[in-house]
C-alpha positions as CSV (number, residue, x, y, z in Angstrom):
1,M,-74.5,-27.4,-39.8
2,P,-76.6,-24.1,-39.6
3,P,-79.6,-24.1,-36.8
4,L,-82.9,-24.7,-37.8
5,P,-85.8,-22.4,-37.2
6,R,-88.4,-22.6,-34.8
7,H,-91.0,-24.9,-36.2
8,T,-93.8,-22.2,-35.4
9,R,-91.7,-19.7,-37.6
10,T,-91.5,-21.8,-40.8
11,L,-95.2,-22.7,-40.4
12,A,-96.0,-19.3,-40.1
13,L,-94.1,-18.5,-43.5
14,E,-95.9,-21.5,-45.2
15,R,-99.2,-20.1,-44.5
16,N,-98.3,-16.8,-45.8
17,E,-97.2,-18.1,-48.8
18,K,-100.7,-19.8,-49.0
19,R,-102.4,-16.3,-48.0
20,A,-100.5,-14.5,-50.6
21,A,-101.4,-17.0,-53.1
22,D,-105.0,-16.6,-52.2
23,G,-104.8,-12.8,-52.3
24,L,-105.2,-12.4,-48.3
25,P,-102.7,-10.3,-46.5
26,P,-99.9,-11.8,-44.5
27,R,-99.9,-12.5,-40.9
28,P,-97.4,-11.8,-38.2
29,V,-94.0,-14.1,-38.1
30,P,-92.9,-15.0,-34.9
31,E,-89.3,-14.1,-34.2
32,D,-86.7,-17.0,-34.5
33,G,-84.9,-18.2,-31.5
34,D,-83.7,-21.0,-29.5
35,W,-86.1,-24.0,-29.6
36,P,-87.9,-24.4,-26.1
37,P,-86.5,-27.2,-24.3
38,S,-90.1,-29.0,-24.0
39,T,-90.1,-29.2,-27.8
40,V,-86.5,-30.6,-27.9
41,L,-87.5,-33.2,-25.2
42,G,-90.4,-34.1,-27.4
43,I,-88.4,-34.8,-30.4
44,L,-86.0,-37.1,-28.4
45,R,-88.5,-39.1,-26.8
46,N,-90.5,-39.5,-30.0
47,A,-90.1,-43.6,-30.5
48,R,-91.4,-42.9,-34.4
49,Y,-87.7,-41.7,-35.2
50,A,-86.3,-44.8,-33.9
51,G,-88.8,-46.6,-36.3
52,Y,-91.6,-47.8,-33.8
53,S,-95.3,-47.7,-34.2
54,T,-96.8,-45.4,-31.7
55,Y,-100.2,-44.7,-30.0
56,S,-100.8,-42.4,-27.3
57,P,-104.6,-42.3,-26.3
58,A,-105.2,-40.0,-23.0
59,S,-105.8,-43.2,-21.1
60,V,-102.1,-44.1,-21.5
61,K,-100.6,-43.0,-18.2
62,P,-97.9,-44.1,-15.6
63,D,-99.5,-44.8,-12.2
64,G,-102.4,-42.6,-13.0
65,G,-100.5,-39.4,-13.1
66,K,-101.2,-36.5,-15.5
67,R,-98.3,-37.3,-18.0
68,R,-98.3,-39.9,-20.7
69,S,-95.5,-42.4,-20.5
70,W,-93.2,-42.4,-23.8
71,R,-92.6,-46.1,-23.1
72,G,-96.4,-46.4,-23.1
73,T,-96.8,-44.9,-26.6
74,I,-94.8,-47.7,-28.3
75,L,-97.3,-50.4,-29.7
76,R,-96.7,-54.1,-28.6
77,T,-97.5,-57.3,-29.8
78,D,-99.1,-60.1,-27.5
79,T,-95.7,-60.9,-26.8
80,G,-94.5,-57.6,-25.5
81,E,-92.5,-57.0,-28.5
82,P,-92.1,-53.4,-29.9
83,V,-94.0,-53.0,-33.4
84,R,-91.8,-51.8,-36.0
85,S,-93.0,-49.2,-38.4
86,Q,-93.7,-49.0,-42.1
87,W,-91.3,-46.2,-42.5
88,D,-87.4,-46.3,-42.1
89,P,-85.9,-45.2,-38.8
90,V,-84.3,-41.7,-38.7
91,V,-81.9,-42.6,-36.1
92,P,-80.4,-46.1,-35.2
93,E,-82.6,-48.2,-32.5
94,A,-79.6,-48.4,-30.5
95,T,-79.0,-44.7,-30.2
96,W,-82.4,-43.8,-29.5
97,W,-82.5,-46.3,-26.6
98,A,-79.1,-44.9,-25.5
99,V,-80.7,-41.4,-25.4
100,Q,-83.8,-42.9,-23.4
101,D,-81.4,-44.1,-20.8
102,R,-79.5,-40.8,-20.3
103,L,-82.9,-38.7,-20.2
104,D,-84.3,-41.3,-17.6
105,D,-81.3,-41.2,-15.4
106,P,-82.2,-39.9,-11.9
107,S,-79.1,-38.1,-11.3
108,R,-80.4,-35.7,-14.1
109,V,-83.0,-34.3,-11.8
110,T,-82.1,-30.7,-10.6
111,N,-85.6,-29.4,-9.1
112,R,-85.5,-31.7,-5.8
113,A,-87.5,-29.5,-4.0
114,G,-90.6,-30.0,-5.5
115,T,-93.5,-27.7,-6.6
116,D,-95.1,-27.4,-2.9
117,R,-95.7,-23.8,-1.6
118,R,-93.1,-22.9,0.9
119,H,-94.7,-19.7,2.3
120,L,-98.2,-19.9,3.8
121,G,-100.7,-18.1,1.5
122,S,-98.3,-17.5,-1.3
123,G,-99.9,-17.2,-4.7
124,L,-103.2,-16.4,-2.9
125,Y,-102.8,-12.9,-1.2
126,L,-102.1,-9.5,-2.6
127,C,-99.6,-7.3,-0.7
128,G,-101.0,-4.4,1.0
129,W,-97.9,-2.5,1.3
130,K,-98.0,0.9,-0.7
131,D,-95.5,1.8,-3.3
132,R,-93.8,-1.7,-3.1
133,D,-93.8,-3.9,-6.3
134,C,-93.3,-7.4,-4.5
135,C,-95.1,-10.6,-4.7
136,S,-94.9,-12.2,-1.3
137,L,-94.8,-11.1,2.3
138,R,-91.1,-12.1,2.7
139,W,-89.8,-8.7,1.5
140,H,-91.8,-7.1,4.6
141,R,-89.9,-9.4,7.5
């Protein structure tokens, strides 16, 4: 199966076709390339592909965090059962859940250090050394 072009490229090409039909000049089209990991993850996490109805208001966040929970986007009945969509699923439900289990596996975490700053003042101060193209004082120890 040939690789699919990035969505932004496909969208730009479609918009340029409409612009040409309207007599307008085309706009630049982004180069094709690998899909960003965040796009692929969003597709894999999308419950609609498994045939679930979803809703994701900004208030659906796990533990008050910044990110929305993909589990929280699946609509549920009063008894807690997921609401099925009115369209046919693209992937089997069992396959989609197996992918979710794999993505949720804690052993997949590769950034165990976190995002805390490691050097006092990093990201706050500019280097005063002349003729140096560095971003922190660690080069001058």
